[in-house]
GUTORLO-536895 format. One line per 5 residues: number of its first residue (from 1); for each residue x, y, z of C-alpha. Coordinates in Angstrom, 2 decimals, decimal comma, always signed. Example, Ala and Ser with C-alpha at 12.3 -4.5 7.8 and 13.67 -1.06 7.14 Angstrom:
1> +12,30/-4,50/+7,80; +13,67/-1,06/+7,14
//
This chain:
1> +68,20/+134,55/+132,14; +69,93/+136,48/+129,37; +69,76/+133,40/+127,15; +66,04/+133,00/+127,79; +65,39/+136,63/+126,90
6> +67,48/+136,27/+123,77; +65,55/+133,14/+122,68; +62,20/+134,82/+123,32; +63,18/+137,91/+121,34; +64,45/+135,77/+118,47
11> +61,12/+133,91/+118,21; +59,18/+137,17/+118,36; +61,28/+138,83/+115,67; +61,20/+135,88/+113,28; +57,42/+135,65/+113,59
16> +57,00/+139,38/+113,02; +59,33/+139,14/+110,04; +57,00/+136,52/+108,54; +53,94/+138,72/+109,08; +55,60/+141,64/+107,30
21> +56,99/+139,57/+104,43; +55,42/+141,90/+101,86; +57,99/+144,48/+102,86; +60,88/+142,08/+102,30; +61,46/+140,04/+99,12
26> +61,09/+136,30/+99,79; +60,49/+133,23/+97,65; +56,95/+132,52/+96,41; +56,41/+129,26/+98,27; +53,18/+128,42/+96,44
31> +55,04/+128,70/+93,14; +57,64/+126,30/+94,50; +54,92/+123,79/+95,38; +53,23/+124,11/+92,01; +56,60/+123,53/+90,40
36> +56,68/+120,07/+91,94; +59,20/+120,69/+94,74; +57,86/+118,53/+97,58; +58,73/+120,29/+100,89; +58,79/+116,98/+102,76
41> +62,07/+115,72/+101,32; +65,70/+115,72/+102,36; +66,70/+118,12/+99,57; +64,06/+120,79/+100,21; +65,25/+124,02/+101,80
46> +63,04/+126,72/+103,34; +64,80/+129,10/+105,71; +61,62/+131,14/+106,25; +59,30/+128,31/+107,43; +56,52/+128,98/+104,92
51> +53,09/+127,49/+105,46; +52,31/+124,20/+103,73; +48,72/+123,15/+103,07; +49,28/+119,40/+103,09; +45,57/+118,69/+102,57
56> +44,98/+121,26/+99,85; +48,20/+120,32/+98,03; +47,73/+116,57/+98,67; +51,11/+116,15/+100,36; +52,08/+113,56/+102,95
61> +54,07/+115,24/+105,75; +57,43/+113,78/+106,77; +59,89/+114,97/+109,43; +62,39/+116,54/+107,00; +63,49/+120,15/+107,56
66> +66,35/+121,78/+105,70; +68,25/+118,53/+105,29; +67,72/+117,31/+108,86; +65,39/+114,49/+109,88; +64,54/+111,10/+108,42
71> +61,65/+109,05/+107,09; +59,12/+107,27/+109,32; +59,63/+103,50/+109,43; +57,12/+102,52/+112,11; +53,29/+102,54/+112,25
76> +51,64/+105,64/+110,81; +48,31/+107,41/+110,65; +48,51/+109,25/+107,30; +45,20/+111,11/+107,72; +46,23/+112,49/+111,11
81> +49,60/+113,50/+109,72; +47,95/+115,48/+106,92; +45,80/+117,32/+109,46; +48,87/+118,19/+111,56; +51,73/+119,02/+109,18
86> +53,41/+121,35/+111,68; +53,48/+118,61/+114,30; +55,25/+116,24/+111,90; +57,65/+118,96/+110,73; +57,56/+121,90/+113,16
91> +58,85/+125,31/+112,06; +62,47/+125,91/+113,03; +61,23/+128,67/+115,36; +59,40/+126,20/+117,62; +61,25/+125,62/+120,88
96> +60,73/+124,28/+124,37; +57,90/+122,35/+125,93; +54,27/+123,57/+125,81; +51,14/+121,71/+126,81; +48,77/+120,52/+124,12
101> +46,48/+123,32/+122,88; +44,42/+121,34/+120,35; +41,47/+118,97/+120,46; +39,01/+117,83/+117,82; +35,33/+117,23/+118,51
106> +35,82/+114,20/+116,24; +37,72/+112,65/+119,17; +34,99/+113,40/+121,72; +32,59/+110,70/+122,88; +29,12/+111,10/+121,33
111> +26,00/+110,58/+123,42; +23,23/+109,45/+121,04; +19,60/+110,10/+121,95; +16,20/+110,05/+120,22; +16,55/+112,47/+117,30
116> +19,80/+114,03/+118,39; +23,25/+113,75/+119,90; +25,78/+115,66/+121,94; +29,55/+115,65/+122,54; +31,77/+117,84/+124,67
121> +35,26/+119,29/+125,01; +36,10/+120,10/+128,62; +39,18/+120,10/+130,81; +38,82/+116,30/+130,86; +39,39/+116,06/+127,10
126> +41,71/+119,06/+126,77; +43,56/+119,87/+130,04; +44,41/+123,41/+128,87; +40,68/+124,18/+128,51; +40,60/+125,65/+132,00
131> +38,28/+128,65/+131,70; +35,64/+127,40/+129,25; +34,06/+124,14/+128,16; +32,29/+123,44/+124,88; +29,42/+121,19/+123,80
136> +28,44/+120,41/+120,22; +24,76/+119,40/+119,97; +22,39/+118,34/+117,20; +18,58/+118,35/+117,42; +16,44/+117,15/+114,53
141> +13,17/+118,80/+113,56; +10,85/+118,90/+116,57; +13,44/+117,31/+118,87; +13,70/+118,89/+122,33; +16,60/+119,45/+124,70
146> +14,47/+119,19/+127,76; +13,73/+121,98/+130,23; +16,82/+122,39/+132,39; +19,34/+124,72/+134,00; +23,06/+124,75/+134,84
151> +25,40/+125,91/+137,58; +27,38/+127,61/+134,81; +26,30/+130,33/+132,39; +25,52/+129,06/+128,88; +26,52/+130,89/+125,66
156> +25,72/+129,41/+122,26; +26,34/+129,93/+118,55; +23,98/+128,40/+115,97; +26,10/+126,51/+113,42; +23,30/+125,32/+111,14
161> +19,51/+125,22/+110,92; +17,03/+126,93/+113,22; +16,13/+126,53/+116,86; +13,53/+127,78/+119,34; +14,75/+128,84/+122,76
166> +12,67/+129,49/+125,88; +13,76/+130,94/+129,22; +12,56/+132,48/+132,47; +14,23/+135,40/+134,23; +14,54/+135,91/+138,00
171> +11,53/+138,25/+138,04; +9,28/+135,62/+136,45; +9,47/+137,07/+132,95; +8,96/+134,63/+130,07; +11,16/+134,64/+126,96
176> +10,74/+132,80/+123,62; +12,69/+133,35/+120,39; +13,54/+131,57/+117,13; +17,16/+131,66/+115,98; +19,07/+130,78/+112,82
181> +22,66/+130,23/+111,71; +25,00/+132,86/+113,16; +22,71/+133,80/+116,06; +23,61/+133,61/+119,76; +21,94/+133,01/+123,06
186> +23,15/+133,49/+126,63; +21,53/+132,17/+129,80; +23,08/+133,28/+133,11; +23,84/+130,68/+135,76; +20,72/+128,98/+137,11
191> +18,30/+130,41/+134,53; +15,90/+127,68/+133,33; +15,57/+127,20/+129,58; +14,86/+124,76/+126,75; +15,88/+124,24/+123,12
196> +13,97/+122,70/+120,20; +14,96/+122,04/+116,61; +12,74/+123,68/+114,00; +11,84/+122,73/+110,44; +12,97/+121,67/+107,97
201> +16,15/+120,02/+109,28; +16,41/+120,95/+112,91; +19,59/+122,55/+114,21; +23,20/+122,11/+115,30; +24,95/+124,51/+117,65
206> +28,02/+125,10/+119,80; +27,41/+125,60/+123,53; +30,01/+127,34/+125,70; +30,02/+127,16/+129,51; +32,07/+129,50/+131,69
211> +33,94/+126,75/+133,56; +36,30/+124,24/+131,98; +35,20/+121,61/+134,51; +31,62/+121,65/+133,19; +29,99/+118,36/+132,23
216> +26,73/+117,83/+130,36; +26,01/+115,05/+132,84; +25,77/+117,60/+135,67; +22,77/+119,42/+134,16; +19,66/+119,98/+136,31
221> +16,85/+118,34/+134,29; +13,11/+118,75/+134,86; +12,22/+115,07/+134,43; +15,20/+113,94/+136,53; +14,05/+116,13/+139,42
226> +10,38/+115,14/+139,23; +11,28/+111,45/+139,18; +13,10/+111,88/+142,51; +10,31/+113,68/+144,41; +7,51/+111,78/+146,21
231> +4,29/+112,02/+144,23; +2,50/+113,26/+147,33; +4,93/+116,18/+147,43; +4,38/+116,89/+143,74; +0,65/+116,93/+144,38
236> +1,10/+119,34/+147,28; +3,32/+121,66/+145,21; +1,08/+121,74/+142,13; -2,23/+121,73/+144,04; -3,58/+118,58/+142,51
241> -3,93/+114,84/+143,29; -0,98/+112,46/+143,50; -2,62/+110,05/+141,03; -2,08/+112,61/+138,31; +1,67/+111,90/+138,32
246> +1,52/+108,11/+137,92; +2,62/+108,32/+134,24; +5,48/+110,81/+134,50; +8,92/+109,63/+133,25; +10,82/+107,46/+135,73
251> +14,14/+108,98/+134,65; +15,53/+111,89/+132,64; +14,47/+112,45/+129,02; +17,44/+114,69/+128,19; +16,91/+114,81/+124,40
256> +13,66/+113,48/+122,94; +11,33/+113,80/+119,94; +8,49/+116,26/+120,45; +5,72/+117,69/+118,29; +6,41/+120,39/+115,72
261> +5,92/+123,76/+117,40; +3,59/+126,42/+116,09; +4,38/+130,11/+115,81; +5,72/+131,92/+118,85; +2,52/+133,94/+119,02
266> +0,37/+130,82/+119,12; +2,50/+129,15/+121,80; +3,04/+131,98/+124,26; +1,56/+131,23/+127,71; -1,61/+133,21/+128,41
271> -2,08/+132,77/+132,17; -3,18/+135,67/+134,34; +0,27/+136,15/+135,89; +2,34/+135,49/+132,77; +4,55/+138,41/+131,74
276> +7,17/+139,03/+129,10; +10,81/+139,19/+130,18; +12,49/+142,57/+130,10; +15,77/+140,84/+129,23; +17,00/+139,87/+125,78
281> +18,67/+136,46/+125,92; +19,49/+136,33/+122,18; +21,61/+138,23/+119,66; +22,11/+138,16/+115,88; +25,91/+138,06/+115,64
286> +26,26/+137,65/+111,87; +23,79/+140,50/+111,34; +26,29/+142,90/+112,92; +28,12/+145,27/+110,60; +31,62/+143,74/+110,39
291> +34,94/+145,48/+110,85; +36,60/+145,24/+107,43; +40,30/+144,35/+107,44; +42,67/+144,00/+104,51; +42,33/+140,20/+104,67
296> +38,84/+139,56/+105,99; +36,03/+140,54/+108,35; +35,64/+140,64/+112,14; +32,52/+140,80/+114,28; +32,82/+141,28/+118,05
301> +30,01/+140,44/+120,47; +30,37/+141,10/+124,19; +28,52/+142,86/+126,98; +28,82/+146,21/+125,18; +26,40/+145,12/+122,44
306> +24,86/+142,01/+124,05; +24,39/+143,29/+127,63; +23,24/+140,06/+129,27; +26,44/+138,22/+128,24; +28,45/+139,13/+131,32
311> +30,85/+136,18/+131,38; +31,43/+135,33/+127,71; +32,78/+137,53/+124,91; +33,47/+136,40/+121,35; +34,83/+137,37/+117,97
316> +33,73/+135,89/+114,64; +36,54/+135,89/+112,07; +36,28/+135,48/+108,30; +39,93/+135,08/+107,24; +40,39/+135,23/+103,48
321> +42,54/+132,84/+101,43; +46,23/+133,33/+102,24; +45,43/+135,89/+104,99; +46,21/+135,81/+108,69; +44,82/+136,97/+112,02
326> +47,56/+139,38/+112,97; +50,04/+138,74/+115,77; +48,38/+139,67/+119,06; +47,58/+138,61/+122,61; +44,65/+138,86/+125,02
331> +45,25/+140,40/+128,48; +41,98/+139,47/+130,19; +41,22/+135,81/+129,38; +42,33/+132,59/+127,74; +41,25/+132,22/+124,11
336> +38,99/+129,23/+123,31; +38,84/+128,99/+119,52; +36,43/+126,92/+117,45; +37,26/+126,35/+113,79; +34,10/+126,26/+111,68
341> +35,66/+125,79/+108,25; +39,06/+125,87/+106,58; +42,56/+124,95/+107,74; +44,87/+127,00/+109,95; +48,35/+127,23/+111,47
346> +48,73/+128,80/+114,92; +51,99/+129,37/+116,79; +51,71/+130,05/+120,53; +54,55/+132,07/+122,10; +54,79/+131,36/+125,85
351> +57,86/+133,44/+126,84; +61,12/+131,97/+128,20; +62,02/+130,95/+124,65; +59,02/+128,60/+124,35; +56,88/+128,42/+121,21
356> +54,85/+125,64/+119,61; +52,85/+125,42/+116,40; +49,49/+123,68/+116,03; +47,30/+122,98/+113,00; +43,50/+123,14/+113,00
361> +40,69/+122,01/+110,72; +36,90/+122,30/+110,88; +35,52/+121,00/+114,17; +38,75/+121,59/+116,10; +39,16/+123,49/+119,37
366> +42,25/+125,60/+120,10; +43,44/+127,10/+123,39; +45,76/+130,08/+123,86; +46,35/+131,04/+127,52; +45,96/+134,70/+128,34
371> +48,86/+137,00/+127,43; +50,55/+134,42/+125,21; +51,39/+135,84/+121,79; +49,90/+134,11/+118,77; +48,47/+134,45/+115,27
376> +46,19/+132,44/+112,98; +47,30/+131,79/+109,39; +44,95/+130,48/+106,72; +46,84/+127,56/+105,20; +44,84/+127,70/+101,96
381> +45,42/+130,09/+99,06; +41,97/+129,24/+97,69; +39,55/+128,68/+100,58; +38,34/+130,95/+103,41; +38,89/+130,25/+107,10
386> +36,06/+130,82/+109,60; +36,85/+130,92/+113,32; +35,19/+131,83/+116,62; +37,44/+133,35/+119,30; +35,67/+132,93/+122,65
391> +36,65/+134,25/+126,10; +35,47/+134,05/+129,69; +35,21/+137,82/+129,99; +32,64/+140,59/+129,78; +34,59/+142,40/+127,02
396> +36,73/+141,37/+124,07; +40,28/+142,74/+124,50; +43,47/+142,27/+122,51; +46,81/+143,95/+121,83; +48,14/+144,19/+118,27
401> +51,90/+143,70/+117,97; +51,92/+145,79/+114,78; +50,08/+148,66/+116,46; +52,25/+148,52/+119,58; +55,50/+148,78/+117,63
406> +54,04/+151,49/+115,39; +53,09/+153,60/+118,42; +56,43/+153,12/+120,21; +59,33/+155,54/+119,53; +60,80/+154,27/+116,28
411> +64,42/+154,57/+117,36; +63,64/+152,26/+120,26; +61,98/+149,70/+117,98; +64,82/+149,76/+115,45; +67,49/+149,28/+118,10
416> +65,63/+146,28/+119,51; +65,23/+144,42/+116,22; +67,65/+145,83/+113,60; +70,39/+147,53/+115,59; +73,10/+146,36/+113,17
421> +71,13/+146,58/+109,92; +70,06/+150,15/+109,13; +68,70/+149,28/+105,69; +66,36/+146,63/+107,10; +65,44/+148,95/+109,97
426> +64,39/+151,73/+107,59; +62,20/+149,37/+105,56; +60,65/+147,91/+108,69; +59,90/+151,33/+110,22; +58,32/+152,46/+106,97
431> +56,05/+149,44/+107,04; +54,80/+150,04/+110,61; +54,76/+153,85/+110,37; +50,96/+154,24/+110,34; +50,52/+151,89/+113,33
436> +47,32/+150,47/+111,92; +45,51/+147,71/+113,77; +44,56/+145,42/+110,91; +43,00/+142,42/+112,67; +43,15/+140,20/+109,58
441> +46,09/+140,93/+107,29; +46,31/+139,95/+103,63
//
């Protein structure tokens, strides 16, 4: 047990040391790379495990680390290796055995329909995706995701284009709204709704469902239901003649090309008993005033500012070149991350001396189980990193390691980390003195 505690503390300290490198003089690793010193060679030495942007620097990863390792003689997938440099050559701080925490939507099966497509990442594709499942969907202009509902609640982020959403609440209130890039919607379990791509290029969005076992194939679809009800029963229900239903679809339509919708005003139902919903199923996430950090911007959307979203909370991160999402953990839910653009390195600390590093690019999904320490580093010195952190929770919660140590008696902190090095302890304590929670650190 003592050995496990020692290993865990070592991993934590080394990672914190990396985060606070501005307070300690270290080599400029980017200068080393520009000077032509390829880090993937037998001769290269890097005792601090600096980040390497193998894609940005056009380097082919090899399993060499500080003189240890060897070349690869067998079959290779060079493109995959470039996307996962820290799998080919893990940091020296990685240890133990952790489950896979990474999946790419590029590896998900695509269902192609008329004017659109869909693909999903669930517990089937990524076994650690226990609490949430994700669906990436594209609808061209005028294309409809047919009227439907789910057992699970549905949360969504518009990635590109514009989309019209419709819904009905439990009191019979009607809802219609048009959304653009950076907007959200949330439909509680069982609430019927539809989606349609708008001009000029339709839409693409990320759907999140509050159960990792979700499957798009389990959706309750209008046409699927009607095709499995006797036409005499349909006639009885809708107070008309059975012959009226002779031309209805014989199976589900799912995604199909429709006509171009008019304005919301022109399309709102006008029946005698039609009423507007008192609920707001949509939210403009990117229109929120961001929290400005030293290395980027953060926007948080949960039930405190989007009241209907009771089971999904999210953070939108703009991480600047060379910056990092500070070391932290989440006490109330697993993190389900979606990488929108850029390249990232994430190390997950799982206690008992276990830690593993994963790399992510645009279109990738990352999992961090609740309470496991982690960070997100932008691998590029030139390009921004955009990430969604999503949780099955009503509120976004996290603990900052920097803030925790800054608000703990300093003698106690110093004796934990630098008991035999007073000079280093003094510098470290000076750095954390103000105990600031800086979500994205430059």
